[in-house]
C-alpha positions, 0 to 999 in steps of 0.5 A: 396247340391250345384247344378250348371246347365248350361241351354242349347239352345234347341229350334229354337226360343231362345227368349221364351226359354231364357224367360222361363228358370229359377229356380222354388222352392216350400216351404211347404204350399206355392205356387211355386215361381221362380227367375226372368226370364228376368234378373239375380236374387237371391231368398232365402227360409229360413222360411219354408222347401223346398219341391222341386227345379226345373231347368227349360227350356222352355219344359224340367226340372230337379227337386230334391224333398225331400221325407219326411222332406223338405230342411231346407234352399234354395238359388236359383240364375239365371245368364243370359248369353250373347246372343252369349253364347252357353248356355242360363243361369247359374242356381245354387241351394244351399240346406241345410239339417238339421241333425235332419231330417236325419234318419240312415244317410239317407235323401231320395230324388227323381229326375225327369228329363223330359218334362214339361207335365202337367198331368205327373207332376201333378201325383206327387201331390206336385204342380210340374205342376206349373213350366209350365208358363201358367200364374198366377191368372185368365189367368193361371186358364183359361189355365190350366182348360179351354183351355188346356183340351179343346184343348186336347179334339179336338186334340184327335179327329182330331190328328192334332194340327193345325186342333184342333186349328181351331175346338177350334176357331169354338167352342169359336165363336159359344159360343160367337155368341149371343154377336157377334150378339148383336154387329153386330145388334148395328152396323147395327142400327148405319149404318141405321142412316146414313142420320140423322148423315149426316145432323148433320155433315152438320149442325155442320161441324165447331163444332166437340164437338157439333156434338158429343153431338148431335150424342149421343142424336140421338143414345139415341132418336132412342134407339141405344147403341154405346157401344153395340159392346164392350161386345164381345171384353171384354169377349174375352180379358181374353181368348186372354191374356191366349192364349199368354202364352198357345202356347209358354208354351205347350210342345204339340206344340213343333216340331208339324207341320201344313201346312208350319209351322214346329214347332207350338211352334216357328215362321214359317220362310216361308221367310228367309232373307239375313239380319236381320230386327230390332225386327223381325229377319232374316225371315218373318212369313207367318201366321203373314202376313196373320193375318195382311191382315185378320185384315185389311179386318176385320177392313174395314168391321167392321168400314164401318158404323162408322162416324169418321169425328169428329176424323179422326185420329182414322180411320188410327190408326185402320189400322196402329195397325196391321202393328205395331204388325207385328214385334212382332208376326213375332217372336211369336209361330206360334200356336198363329198366326194360331189361330189369322188368322183363328179367323179373318176368322171366324169373317169376315164370321160372320160379312158379313154373319150376315149383308147380311143374317140376317139384313134388313136395311129397317126393322131396320129403321122402328124399329128405327122410332118406338123407336123414338116415344116411351116415352123417357127413363131416361138417364143412369148415364154413358150417363149423365157422357159422356154428362157432360164431353162433355159440359165441354169440349165445355165450356173450348174450348169457353174460350180459346182465338181464334188464 
């Protein structure tokens, strides 16, 4: 069986369409596999029978399935076409049928031609749902069994994809609030130590390394962990990476509108430009711009307590990073930028609300003074390693000849 197929351009954003269009196949007893999506490639299946082969666009597929004994051999080729071509890729599959498995001159096969809907494909019971590029390993698992059912639950309640995204954000923020509270509490305690840190800055103004070492000593002396704000970010990282794959891979967002975004699976071209900007295209995404602005505001409120005099460049890097990502997200699925924008709004509300309504700086200072009077705890291995590294840097700096 020789099957040749030109995969058409069907979507507004052909970047994702080009990336997700390829050939998937499944050998008996194995997970599905696929040809390289970013460049022309060839794969062969010759050790085990091939159960099915699928020619896949971003949101649709045509699949040939063996109904009984599998194909004895398979060769799968993807050829990336030029960007000015009307088609995305040329995909070719060659399948061999062993005469031994043909009963009465018949080899039964089945064709599926339709949308990449997870539940629909899963009903075949042969792993066909794996053609939906939710990701592999941990991120794919999160998308398939956590984010997808959670989003469908909220979508069934409100009947609008955009508001379902907002409800999902609200639930995630609610579940993670204990960690967020711990992060904000740690930041507030560091903010309450500003007088002590200001004295250090004045005392060691010409010795940045000693200033850092003494700052760490003060944090330990008053019972403050400078790493207390890292946990919420670490916990959310797998969710973030999973969402990068979820929105452009889910057909449920295709041609679904929310406010000015006509298609949540593609970018929202709020401003069309008469020229093309490198890496950004000939449009501006308003949700991306709103995310950048909200990220700058969140960064401002989230770093007000931090003393970055020892490394002033870090202060500007934090504000520069969202501007760098403007080009990347300008062409991304607007479902993700909707999520990112409203997630930042929740972050800002939680940060300002918690710091204004929950924490009292006078009470925090009283607690810090009590911590100072307590018997000194043994330094953790991590803190010891940091201090040793700082001392080593300080000694090496002394050895260097002064200019």
